[in-house]
PDB file of the backbone (N, CA, C, O) and the ligand in Angstrom, with CONECT records:
HET     ZN  A 101       1
ATOM      1  N   MET A   1      -4.411 -13.672  -5.334  1.00  0.00           N
ATOM      2  CA  MET A   1      -3.207 -12.961  -4.508  1.00  0.00           C
ATOM      3  C   MET A   1      -2.213 -14.150  -4.034  1.00  0.00           C
ATOM      4  O   MET A   1      -2.625 -15.198  -3.538  1.00  0.00           O
ATOM      5  N   ARG A   2      -0.921 -13.859  -4.243  1.00  0.00           N
ATOM      6  CA  ARG A   2       0.133 -14.734  -3.893  1.00  0.00           C
ATOM      7  C   ARG A   2       0.383 -14.815  -2.538  1.00  0.00           C
ATOM      8  O   ARG A   2       0.364 -13.703  -2.011  1.00  0.00           O
ATOM      9  N   SER A   3       0.669 -15.960  -1.593  1.00  0.00           N
ATOM     10  CA  SER A   3       0.977 -15.782  -0.311  1.00  0.00           C
ATOM     11  C   SER A   3       2.519 -16.545  -0.487  1.00  0.00           C
ATOM     12  O   SER A   3       2.711 -17.761  -0.473  1.00  0.00           O
ATOM     13  N   ASP A   4       3.337 -15.694  -0.620  1.00  0.00           N
ATOM     14  CA  ASP A   4       4.657 -15.981  -0.768  1.00  0.00           C
ATOM     15  C   ASP A   4       5.518 -15.749   0.475  1.00  0.00           C
ATOM     16  O   ASP A   4       6.740 -15.679   0.343  1.00  0.00           O
ATOM     17  N   GLY A   5       4.997 -15.637   1.561  1.00  0.00           N
ATOM     18  CA  GLY A   5       5.758 -15.082   2.778  1.00  0.00           C
ATOM     19  C   GLY A   5       6.074 -13.579   2.767  1.00  0.00           C
ATOM     20  O   GLY A   5       6.699 -13.026   3.672  1.00  0.00           O
ATOM     21  N   THR A   6       5.547 -12.893   1.562  1.00  0.00           N
ATOM     22  CA  THR A   6       5.665 -11.420   1.946  1.00  0.00           C
ATOM     23  C   THR A   6       4.636 -11.054   3.123  1.00  0.00           C
ATOM     24  O   THR A   6       3.477 -11.458   3.218  1.00  0.00           O
ATOM     25  N   LYS A   7       5.296 -10.230   3.964  1.00  0.00           N
ATOM     26  CA  LYS A   7       4.446  -9.739   4.910  1.00  0.00           C
ATOM     27  C   LYS A   7       3.774  -8.413   4.831  1.00  0.00           C
ATOM     28  O   LYS A   7       3.132  -8.274   3.790  1.00  0.00           O
ATOM     29  N   VAL A   8       3.750  -7.468   5.596  1.00  0.00           N
ATOM     30  CA  VAL A   8       3.091  -6.212   5.507  1.00  0.00           C
ATOM     31  C   VAL A   8       3.957  -5.375   4.350  1.00  0.00           C
ATOM     32  O   VAL A   8       5.184  -5.432   4.269  1.00  0.00           O
ATOM     33  N   GLY A   9       3.219  -4.696   3.592  1.00  0.00           N
ATOM     34  CA  GLY A   9       3.829  -4.058   2.483  1.00  0.00           C
ATOM     35  C   GLY A   9       3.872  -2.767   3.033  1.00  0.00           C
ATOM     36  O   GLY A   9       3.960  -2.690   4.259  1.00  0.00           O
ATOM     37  N   LEU A  10       3.824  -1.651   2.309  1.00  0.00           N
ATOM     38  CA  LEU A  10       4.014  -0.176   2.461  1.00  0.00           C
ATOM     39  C   LEU A  10       2.613   0.657   2.058  1.00  0.00           C
ATOM     40  O   LEU A  10       1.849   0.467   1.111  1.00  0.00           O
ATOM     41  N   TRP A  11       2.568   1.591   3.072  1.00  0.00           N
ATOM     42  CA  TRP A  11       1.523   2.415   2.826  1.00  0.00           C
ATOM     43  C   TRP A  11       1.855   3.513   1.881  1.00  0.00           C
ATOM     44  O   TRP A  11       3.023   3.891   1.963  1.00  0.00           O
ATOM     45  N   GLN A  12       1.116   4.111   1.011  1.00  0.00           N
ATOM     46  CA  GLN A  12       1.290   5.115   0.444  1.00  0.00           C
ATOM     47  C   GLN A  12       0.136   6.203   0.026  1.00  0.00           C
ATOM     48  O   GLN A  12      -0.882   5.750  -0.496  1.00  0.00           O
ATOM     49  N   PRO A  13       0.224   7.323   0.187  1.00  0.00           N
ATOM     50  CA  PRO A  13      -0.942   8.063  -0.197  1.00  0.00           C
ATOM     51  C   PRO A  13      -1.002   8.280  -1.710  1.00  0.00           C
ATOM     52  O   PRO A  13       0.021   8.643  -2.291  1.00  0.00           O
ATOM     53  N   VAL A  14      -1.997   8.105  -2.295  1.00  0.00           N
ATOM     54  CA  VAL A  14      -2.171   8.371  -3.779  1.00  0.00           C
ATOM     55  C   VAL A  14      -3.350   8.956  -3.913  1.00  0.00           C
ATOM     56  O   VAL A  14      -3.985   9.163  -2.879  1.00  0.00           O
ATOM     57  N   SER A  15      -3.836   9.299  -5.008  1.00  0.00           N
ATOM     58  CA  SER A  15      -4.835  10.213  -5.335  1.00  0.00           C
ATOM     59  C   SER A  15      -6.124   9.505  -4.606  1.00  0.00           C
ATOM     60  O   SER A  15      -6.973  10.216  -4.068  1.00  0.00           O
ATOM     61  N   SER A  16      -6.221   8.252  -4.610  1.00  0.00           N
ATOM     62  CA  SER A  16      -7.618   7.725  -4.299  1.00  0.00           C
ATOM     63  C   SER A  16      -7.393   7.425  -2.696  1.00  0.00           C
ATOM     64  O   SER A  16      -8.202   6.682  -2.139  1.00  0.00           O
ATOM     65  N   GLY A  17      -6.492   7.896  -2.079  1.00  0.00           N
ATOM     66  CA  GLY A  17      -6.386   7.630  -0.510  1.00  0.00           C
ATOM     67  C   GLY A  17      -5.058   6.859  -0.128  1.00  0.00           C
ATOM     68  O   GLY A  17      -4.201   6.608  -0.976  1.00  0.00           O
ATOM     69  N   ARG A  18      -4.954   6.535   1.071  1.00  0.00           N
ATOM     70  CA  ARG A  18      -3.793   5.912   1.377  1.00  0.00           C
ATOM     71  C   ARG A  18      -3.943   4.440   1.400  1.00  0.00           C
ATOM     72  O   ARG A  18      -4.704   3.862   2.175  1.00  0.00           O
ATOM     73  N   HIS A  19      -3.054   3.743   0.362  1.00  0.00           N
ATOM     74  CA  HIS A  19      -3.583   2.318   0.317  1.00  0.00           C
ATOM     75  C   HIS A  19      -2.320   1.646   0.845  1.00  0.00           C
ATOM     76  O   HIS A  19      -1.328   2.310   1.145  1.00  0.00           O
ATOM     77  N   ALA A  20      -2.372   0.328   0.954  1.00  0.00           N
ATOM     78  CA  ALA A  20      -1.280  -0.524   1.269  1.00  0.00           C
ATOM     79  C   ALA A  20      -0.983  -1.372   0.129  1.00  0.00           C
ATOM     80  O   ALA A  20      -1.919  -1.867  -0.499  1.00  0.00           O
ATOM     81  N   PHE A  21       0.294  -1.604  -0.225  1.00  0.00           N
ATOM     82  CA  PHE A  21       0.666  -2.343  -1.503  1.00  0.00           C
ATOM     83  C   PHE A  21       2.047  -3.313  -1.037  1.00  0.00           C
ATOM     84  O   PHE A  21       2.881  -3.047  -0.172  1.00  0.00           O
ATOM     85  N   GLY A  22       1.979  -4.337  -1.795  1.00  0.00           N
ATOM     86  CA  GLY A  22       3.007  -5.290  -1.405  1.00  0.00           C
ATOM     87  C   GLY A  22       4.275  -4.631  -1.559  1.00  0.00           C
ATOM     88  O   GLY A  22       4.419  -3.533  -2.096  1.00  0.00           O
ATOM     89  N   VAL A  23       5.275  -5.403  -1.023  1.00  0.00           N
ATOM     90  CA  VAL A  23       6.631  -4.768  -1.013  1.00  0.00           C
ATOM     91  C   VAL A  23       6.993  -5.100  -2.724  1.00  0.00           C
ATOM     92  O   VAL A  23       7.663  -4.273  -3.342  1.00  0.00           O
ATOM     93  N   ALA A  24       6.756  -5.705  -3.054  1.00  0.00           N
ATOM     94  CA  ALA A  24       6.897  -5.861  -4.695  1.00  0.00           C
ATOM     95  C   ALA A  24       6.461  -4.669  -5.509  1.00  0.00           C
ATOM     96  O   ALA A  24       7.080  -4.278  -6.499  1.00  0.00           O
ATOM     97  N   ALA A  25       5.484  -4.174  -5.091  1.00  0.00           N
ATOM     98  CA  ALA A  25       5.067  -3.148  -5.929  1.00  0.00           C
ATOM     99  C   ALA A  25       5.911  -1.985  -6.142  1.00  0.00           C
ATOM    100  O   ALA A  25       5.833  -1.200  -7.088  1.00  0.00           O
ATOM    101  N   ARG A  26       6.773  -1.951  -5.112  1.00  0.00           N
ATOM    102  CA  ARG A  26       7.845  -0.704  -5.254  1.00  0.00           C
ATOM    103  C   ARG A  26       8.672  -0.884  -6.369  1.00  0.00           C
ATOM    104  O   ARG A  26       9.100   0.095  -6.981  1.00  0.00           O
ATOM    105  N   GLN A  27       8.971  -2.159  -6.735  1.00  0.00           N
ATOM    106  CA  GLN A  27       9.919  -2.646  -7.913  1.00  0.00           C
ATOM    107  C   GLN A  27       9.231  -2.878  -9.132  1.00  0.00           C
ATOM    108  O   GLN A  27       9.832  -3.339 -10.102  1.00  0.00           O
ATOM    109  N   SER A  28       7.881  -2.567  -9.171  1.00  0.00           N
ATOM    110  CA  SER A  28       7.172  -2.492 -10.605  1.00  0.00           C
ATOM    111  C   SER A  28       7.734  -1.578 -11.437  1.00  0.00           C
ATOM    112  O   SER A  28       8.359  -0.618 -10.987  1.00  0.00           O
ATOM    113  N   GLU A  29       7.551  -1.808 -12.862  1.00  0.00           N
ATOM    114  CA  GLU A  29       7.972  -1.040 -13.885  1.00  0.00           C
ATOM    115  C   GLU A  29       7.247   0.506 -13.772  1.00  0.00           C
ATOM    116  O   GLU A  29       6.029   0.648 -13.665  1.00  0.00           O
ATOM    117  N   PRO A  30       8.077   1.465 -13.810  1.00  0.00           N
ATOM    118  CA  PRO A  30       7.246   2.710 -14.013  1.00  0.00           C
ATOM    119  C   PRO A  30       6.297   2.922 -15.261  1.00  0.00           C
ATOM    120  O   PRO A  30       6.728   2.587 -16.365  1.00  0.00           O
ATOM    121  N   GLY A  31       5.173   3.399 -15.159  1.00  0.00           N
ATOM    122  CA  GLY A  31       4.241   3.398 -16.327  1.00  0.00           C
ATOM    123  C   GLY A  31       3.375   2.293 -16.222  1.00  0.00           C
ATOM    124  O   GLY A  31       2.501   2.238 -17.087  1.00  0.00           O
ATOM    125  N   CYS A  32       3.399   1.482 -15.454  1.00  0.00           N
ATOM    126  CA  CYS A  32       2.555   0.208 -15.153  1.00  0.00           C
ATOM    127  C   CYS A  32       1.432   0.613 -13.913  1.00  0.00           C
ATOM    128  O   CYS A  32       1.495   1.522 -13.085  1.00  0.00           O
ATOM    129  N   ALA A  33       0.506  -0.312 -14.102  1.00  0.00           N
ATOM    130  CA  ALA A  33      -0.510   0.000 -12.990  1.00  0.00           C
ATOM    131  C   ALA A  33      -0.212  -1.035 -11.934  1.00  0.00           C
ATOM    132  O   ALA A  33       0.161  -2.151 -12.296  1.00  0.00           O
ATOM    133  N   THR A  34      -0.343  -0.762 -10.719  1.00  0.00           N
ATOM    134  CA  THR A  34       0.020  -1.699  -9.558  1.00  0.00           C
ATOM    135  C   THR A  34      -1.361  -1.743  -8.855  1.00  0.00           C
ATOM    136  O   THR A  34      -2.086  -0.752  -8.769  1.00  0.00           O
ATOM    137  N   GLU A  35      -1.662  -2.923  -8.376  1.00  0.00           N
ATOM    138  CA  GLU A  35      -2.773  -3.186  -7.682  1.00  0.00           C
ATOM    139  C   GLU A  35      -2.606  -3.110  -6.019  1.00  0.00           C
ATOM    140  O   GLU A  35      -1.831  -3.887  -5.462  1.00  0.00           O
ATOM    141  N   ALA A  36      -3.328  -2.189  -5.308  1.00  0.00           N
ATOM    142  CA  ALA A  36      -3.136  -2.179  -3.951  1.00  0.00           C
ATOM    143  C   ALA A  36      -3.788  -3.442  -3.260  1.00  0.00           C
ATOM    144  O   ALA A  36      -4.442  -4.226  -3.949  1.00  0.00           O
ATOM    145  N   LEU A  37      -3.632  -3.629  -2.029  1.00  0.00           N
ATOM    146  CA  LEU A  37      -3.988  -4.798  -1.345  1.00  0.00           C
ATOM    147  C   LEU A  37      -5.450  -4.934  -1.453  1.00  0.00           C
ATOM    148  O   LEU A  37      -5.928  -6.059  -1.306  1.00  0.00           O
ATOM    149  N   CYS A  38      -6.181  -3.982  -1.679  1.00  0.00           N
ATOM    150  CA  CYS A  38      -7.776  -3.958  -1.738  1.00  0.00           C
ATOM    151  C   CYS A  38      -8.167  -4.025  -3.247  1.00  0.00           C
ATOM    152  O   CYS A  38      -9.352  -4.141  -3.559  1.00  0.00           O
ATOM    153  N   GLY A  39      -7.210  -3.955  -4.157  1.00  0.00           N
ATOM    154  CA  GLY A  39      -7.630  -4.128  -5.645  1.00  0.00           C
ATOM    155  C   GLY A  39      -7.477  -2.952  -6.314  1.00  0.00           C
ATOM    156  O   GLY A  39      -7.292  -2.899  -7.530  1.00  0.00           O
ATOM    157  N   ALA A  40      -7.555  -1.816  -5.452  1.00  0.00           N
ATOM    158  CA  ALA A  40      -7.487  -0.582  -6.307  1.00  0.00           C
ATOM    159  C   ALA A  40      -6.298  -0.512  -7.074  1.00  0.00           C
ATOM    160  O   ALA A  40      -5.203  -0.868  -6.640  1.00  0.00           O
ATOM    161  N   GLU A  41      -6.569   0.097  -8.598  1.00  0.00           N
ATOM    162  CA  GLU A  41      -5.268   0.046  -9.327  1.00  0.00           C
ATOM    163  C   GLU A  41      -4.773   1.445  -9.369  1.00  0.00           C
ATOM    164  O   GLU A  41      -5.505   2.428  -9.492  1.00  0.00           O
ATOM    165  N   VAL A  42      -3.380   1.470  -9.249  1.00  0.00           N
ATOM    166  CA  VAL A  42      -2.646   2.742  -9.020  1.00  0.00           C
ATOM    167  C   VAL A  42      -1.566   2.922  -9.964  1.00  0.00           C
ATOM    168  O   VAL A  42      -0.852   1.928 -10.094  1.00  0.00           O
ATOM    169  N   ASP A  43      -1.258   3.948 -10.664  1.00  0.00           N
ATOM    170  CA  ASP A  43      -0.111   4.017 -11.261  1.00  0.00           C
ATOM    171  C   ASP A  43       1.155   3.877 -10.542  1.00  0.00           C
ATOM    172  O   ASP A  43       1.391   4.522  -9.520  1.00  0.00           O
ATOM    173  N   THR A  44       1.925   3.090 -11.034  1.00  0.00           N
ATOM    174  CA  THR A  44       3.322   3.013 -10.403  1.00  0.00           C
ATOM    175  C   THR A  44       3.958   4.102 -10.205  1.00  0.00           C
ATOM    176  O   THR A  44       4.549   4.237  -9.134  1.00  0.00           O
ATOM    177  N   ASP A  45       3.988   4.996 -11.050  1.00  0.00           N
ATOM    178  CA  ASP A  45       4.725   6.329 -10.989  1.00  0.00           C
ATOM    179  C   ASP A  45       4.294   7.037  -9.516  1.00  0.00           C
ATOM    180  O   ASP A  45       5.124   7.499  -8.733  1.00  0.00           O
ATOM    181  N   GLU A  46       2.902   7.034  -9.302  1.00  0.00           N
ATOM    182  CA  GLU A  46       2.340   7.742  -8.186  1.00  0.00           C
ATOM    183  C   GLU A  46       2.820   6.832  -7.076  1.00  0.00           C
ATOM    184  O   GLU A  46       3.154   7.407  -6.040  1.00  0.00           O
ATOM    185  N   LEU A  47       2.902   5.667  -7.108  1.00  0.00           N
ATOM    186  CA  LEU A  47       3.317   4.954  -5.892  1.00  0.00           C
ATOM    187  C   LEU A  47       4.855   5.150  -5.548  1.00  0.00           C
ATOM    188  O   LEU A  47       5.228   5.208  -4.376  1.00  0.00           O
ATOM    189  N   GLN A  48       5.622   5.238  -6.485  1.00  0.00           N
ATOM    190  CA  GLN A  48       6.995   5.628  -6.081  1.00  0.00           C
ATOM    191  C   GLN A  48       7.553   6.729  -6.070  1.00  0.00           C
ATOM    192  O   GLN A  48       8.774   6.865  -5.998  1.00  0.00           O
ATOM    193  N   GLN A  49       6.589   7.815  -6.152  1.00  0.00           N
ATOM    194  CA  GLN A  49       6.994   9.186  -5.987  1.00  0.00           C
ATOM    195  C   GLN A  49       6.866   9.270  -4.248  1.00  0.00           C
ATOM    196  O   GLN A  49       6.015   8.642  -3.617  1.00  0.00           O
ATOM    197  N   VAL A  50       7.850  10.139  -3.655  1.00  0.00           N
ATOM    198  CA  VAL A  50       7.780  10.366  -2.374  1.00  0.00           C
ATOM    199  C   VAL A  50       6.409  11.395  -2.046  1.00  0.00           C
ATOM    200  O   VAL A  50       6.200  12.499  -2.549  1.00  0.00           O
ATOM    201  N   ALA A  51       5.767  10.844  -1.288  1.00  0.00           N
ATOM    202  CA  ALA A  51       4.592  11.706  -0.976  1.00  0.00           C
ATOM    203  C   ALA A  51       4.890  12.830  -0.038  1.00  0.00           C
ATOM    204  O   ALA A  51       5.611  12.686   0.948  1.00  0.00           O
ATOM    205  N   ASP A  52       4.309  13.966  -0.375  1.00  0.00           N
ATOM    206  CA  ASP A  52       4.419  15.123   0.850  1.00  0.00           C
ATOM    207  C   ASP A  52       3.713  15.140   2.239  1.00  0.00           C
ATOM    208  O   ASP A  52       2.564  14.701   2.303  1.00  0.00           O
ATOM    209  N   GLU A  53       4.172  15.498   3.070  1.00  0.00           N
ATOM    210  CA  GLU A  53       3.433  15.355   4.398  1.00  0.00           C
ATOM    211  C   GLU A  53       2.158  15.520   4.394  1.00  0.00           C
ATOM    212  O   GLU A  53       1.421  14.793   5.059  1.00  0.00           O
ATOM    213  N   LEU A  54       1.634  16.685   3.503  1.00  0.00           N
ATOM    214  CA  LEU A  54       0.265  16.863   3.433  1.00  0.00           C
ATOM    215  C   LEU A  54      -0.634  15.702   3.019  1.00  0.00           C
ATOM    216  O   LEU A  54      -1.726  15.491   3.547  1.00  0.00           O
ATOM    217  N   ALA A  55      -0.116  14.972   2.055  1.00  0.00           N
ATOM    218  CA  ALA A  55      -0.635  13.840   1.402  1.00  0.00           C
ATOM    219  C   ALA A  55      -0.965  12.971   2.384  1.00  0.00           C
ATOM    220  O   ALA A  55      -2.093  12.483   2.442  1.00  0.00           O
ATOM    221  N   TRP A  56       0.091  12.663   3.343  1.00  0.00           N
ATOM    222  CA  TRP A  56      -0.283  11.772   4.414  1.00  0.00           C
ATOM    223  C   TRP A  56      -0.964  12.242   5.445  1.00  0.00           C
ATOM    224  O   TRP A  56      -1.214  11.457   6.359  1.00  0.00           O
ATOM    225  N   ILE A  57      -1.339  13.390   5.515  1.00  0.00           N
ATOM    226  CA  ILE A  57      -2.298  13.962   6.648  1.00  0.00           C
ATOM    227  C   ILE A  57      -3.643  13.858   5.996  1.00  0.00           C
ATOM    228  O   ILE A  57      -4.637  13.432   6.583  1.00  0.00           O
ATOM    229  N   ARG A  58      -3.624  14.281   4.712  1.00  0.00           N
ATOM    230  CA  ARG A  58      -5.003  14.533   3.981  1.00  0.00           C
ATOM    231  C   ARG A  58      -5.576  13.245   3.662  1.00  0.00           C
ATOM    232  O   ARG A  58      -6.794  13.068   3.700  1.00  0.00           O
ATOM    233  N   GLY A  59      -4.725  12.306   3.339  1.00  0.00           N
ATOM    234  CA  GLY A  59      -5.139  11.067   2.771  1.00  0.00           C
ATOM    235  C   GLY A  59      -6.069  10.169   3.688  1.00  0.00           C
ATOM    236  O   GLY A  59      -5.847   9.976   4.883  1.00  0.00           O
ATOM    237  N   ASN A  60      -7.114   9.656   2.996  1.00  0.00           N
ATOM    238  CA  ASN A  60      -7.942   8.747   3.984  1.00  0.00           C
ATOM    239  C   ASN A  60      -7.327   7.235   3.889  1.00  0.00           C
ATOM    240  O   ASN A  60      -7.034   6.624   2.861  1.00  0.00           O
ATOM    241  N   THR A  61      -7.229   6.867   5.037  1.00  0.00           N
ATOM    242  CA  THR A  61      -6.610   5.392   5.000  1.00  0.00           C
ATOM    243  C   THR A  61      -7.638   4.482   4.418  1.00  0.00           C
ATOM    244  O   THR A  61      -8.789   4.484   4.853  1.00  0.00           O
ATOM    245  N   CYS A  62      -7.246   3.688   3.424  1.00  0.00           N
ATOM    246  CA  CYS A  62      -8.344   2.946   2.956  1.00  0.00           C
ATOM    247  C   CYS A  62      -8.497   1.697   3.887  1.00  0.00           C
ATOM    248  O   CYS A  62      -7.517   1.024   4.206  1.00  0.00           O
ATOM    249  N   MET A  63      -9.752   1.419   4.306  1.00  0.00           N
ATOM    250  CA  MET A  63      -9.981   0.600   5.439  1.00  0.00           C
ATOM    251  C   MET A  63      -9.852  -0.907   4.983  1.00  0.00           C
ATOM    252  O   MET A  63      -9.530  -1.822   5.741  1.00  0.00           O
ATOM    253  N   GLU A  64     -10.182  -1.055   3.481  1.00  0.00           N
ATOM    254  CA  GLU A  64     -10.025  -2.377   3.090  1.00  0.00           C
ATOM    255  C   GLU A  64      -8.569  -2.998   3.179  1.00  0.00           C
ATOM    256  O   GLU A  64      -8.246  -4.062   3.708  1.00  0.00           O
ATOM    257  N   CYS A  65      -7.740  -2.032   2.506  1.00  0.00           N
ATOM    258  CA  CYS A  65      -6.225  -2.366   2.976  1.00  0.00           C
ATOM    259  C   CYS A  65      -5.774  -2.732   4.297  1.00  0.00           C
ATOM    260  O   CYS A  65      -4.972  -3.622   4.581  1.00  0.00           O
ATOM    261  N   TRP A  66      -6.488  -1.804   5.207  1.00  0.00           N
ATOM    262  CA  TRP A  66      -6.270  -1.874   6.821  1.00  0.00           C
ATOM    263  C   TRP A  66      -6.661  -3.433   7.117  1.00  0.00           C
ATOM    264  O   TRP A  66      -5.853  -4.201   7.638  1.00  0.00           O
ATOM    265  N   LYS A  67      -7.703  -3.742   6.814  1.00  0.00           N
ATOM    266  CA  LYS A  67      -8.325  -4.965   7.144  1.00  0.00           C
ATOM    267  C   LYS A  67      -7.735  -5.942   6.621  1.00  0.00           C
ATOM    268  O   LYS A  67      -7.648  -6.921   7.363  1.00  0.00           O
ATOM    269  N   ILE A  68      -7.213  -6.061   5.427  1.00  0.00           N
ATOM    270  CA  ILE A  68      -6.367  -7.141   4.894  1.00  0.00           C
ATOM    271  C   ILE A  68      -5.167  -7.350   5.506  1.00  0.00           C
ATOM    272  O   ILE A  68      -4.738  -8.483   5.725  1.00  0.00           O
ATOM    273  N   LEU A  69      -4.515  -6.216   5.840  1.00  0.00           N
ATOM    274  CA  LEU A  69      -3.188  -6.203   6.453  1.00  0.00           C
ATOM    275  C   LEU A  69      -3.471  -6.689   7.889  1.00  0.00           C
ATOM    276  O   LEU A  69      -2.692  -7.522   8.354  1.00  0.00           O
ATOM    277  N   ALA A  70      -4.343  -6.323   8.526  1.00  0.00           N
ATOM    278  CA  ALA A  70      -4.626  -6.662   9.922  1.00  0.00           C
ATOM    279  C   ALA A  70      -4.919  -8.249  10.037  1.00  0.00           C
ATOM    280  O   ALA A  70      -4.539  -8.946  10.978  1.00  0.00           O
ATOM    281  N   ALA A  71      -5.604  -8.665   9.004  1.00  0.00           N
ATOM    282  CA  ALA A  71      -6.074 -10.230   9.041  1.00  0.00           C
ATOM    283  C   ALA A  71      -4.744 -10.963   8.743  1.00  0.00           C
ATOM    284  O   ALA A  71      -4.364 -11.956   9.364  1.00  0.00           O
ATOM    285  N   ARG A  72      -4.102 -10.391   7.766  1.00  0.00           N
ATOM    286  CA  ARG A  72      -2.734 -11.113   7.327  1.00  0.00           C
ATOM    287  C   ARG A  72      -1.847 -11.072   8.393  1.00  0.00           C
ATOM    288  O   ARG A  72      -1.328 -12.178   8.543  1.00  0.00           O
ATOM    289  N   ASP A  73      -1.466 -10.256   9.187  1.00  0.00           N
ATOM    290  CA  ASP A  73      -0.478 -10.237  10.235  1.00  0.00           C
ATOM    291  C   ASP A  73      -0.781 -10.988  11.329  1.00  0.00           C
ATOM    292  O   ASP A  73       0.073 -11.638  11.933  1.00  0.00           O
ATOM    293  N   GLY A  74      -2.164 -10.941  11.694  1.00  0.00           N
ATOM    294  CA  GLY A  74      -2.668 -11.896  12.783  1.00  0.00           C
ATOM    295  C   GLY A  74      -2.332 -11.569  14.201  1.00  0.00           C
ATOM    296  O   GLY A  74      -2.799 -12.197  15.151  1.00  0.00           O
ATOM    297  N   THR A  75      -1.514 -10.574  14.308  1.00  0.00           N
ATOM    298  CA  THR A  75      -1.170  -9.980  15.628  1.00  0.00           C
ATOM    299  C   THR A  75      -1.468  -8.645  15.602  1.00  0.00           C
ATOM    300  O   THR A  75      -1.758  -8.093  14.541  1.00  0.00           O
ATOM    301  N   THR A  76      -1.431  -8.058  16.649  1.00  0.00           N
ATOM    302  CA  THR A  76      -1.406  -6.463  16.884  1.00  0.00           C
ATOM    303  C   THR A  76      -0.189  -5.919  16.678  1.00  0.00           C
ATOM    304  O   THR A  76      -0.163  -4.693  16.784  1.00  0.00           O
ATOM    305  N   SER A  77       0.819  -6.451  16.419  1.00  0.00           N
ATOM    306  CA  SER A  77       2.255  -5.815  16.494  1.00  0.00           C
ATOM    307  C   SER A  77       2.303  -5.023  15.311  1.00  0.00           C
ATOM    308  O   SER A  77       2.729  -5.746  14.410  1.00  0.00           O
ATOM    309  N   ALA A  78       2.078  -3.940  14.916  1.00  0.00           N
ATOM    310  CA  ALA A  78       2.014  -3.091  13.790  1.00  0.00           C
ATOM    311  C   ALA A  78       3.500  -2.281  13.638  1.00  0.00           C
ATOM    312  O   ALA A  78       3.678  -1.209  13.059  1.00  0.00           O
ATOM    313  N   LYS A  79       4.485  -3.092  14.315  1.00  0.00           N
ATOM    314  CA  LYS A  79       5.704  -2.387  14.003  1.00  0.00           C
ATOM    315  C   LYS A  79       6.372  -2.489  12.593  1.00  0.00           C
ATOM    316  O   LYS A  79       6.505  -3.608  12.096  1.00  0.00           O
ATOM    317  N   SER A  80       6.754  -1.490  11.994  1.00  0.00           N
ATOM    318  CA  SER A  80       7.458  -1.448  10.651  1.00  0.00           C
ATOM    319  C   SER A  80       8.728  -0.795  10.618  1.00  0.00           C
ATOM    320  O   SER A  80       8.941  -0.052   9.660  1.00  0.00           O
ATOM    321  N   SER A  81       9.537  -0.926  11.420  1.00  0.00           N
ATOM    322  CA  SER A  81      10.696  -0.265  11.278  1.00  0.00           C
ATOM    323  C   SER A  81      11.835  -1.110  10.804  1.00  0.00           C
ATOM    324  O   SER A  81      12.948  -0.610  10.637  1.00  0.00           O
TER     325      SER A  81
HETATM  326 ZN    ZN A 101      -6.867   0.100  -0.587  1.00  0.00          ZN2+
END
């Protein structure tokens, strides 16, 4: 995993749950696979589509991604606006 100063990425509900991705994942080529922070592979198509509200509600937050982000951030400030 590269540490290029990229901070917290984005959360996105996909079929396997709600994973966190690096910011760069959004710019990946459609049709490719992108890795979530936990290592889960997700189709970029799925990542880039706008998830509906139910996906957010139903999706289980991936605790692996959560832990990675929490460890990376080092603080409890989870502001992402
Ligand atoms: Zn994950």
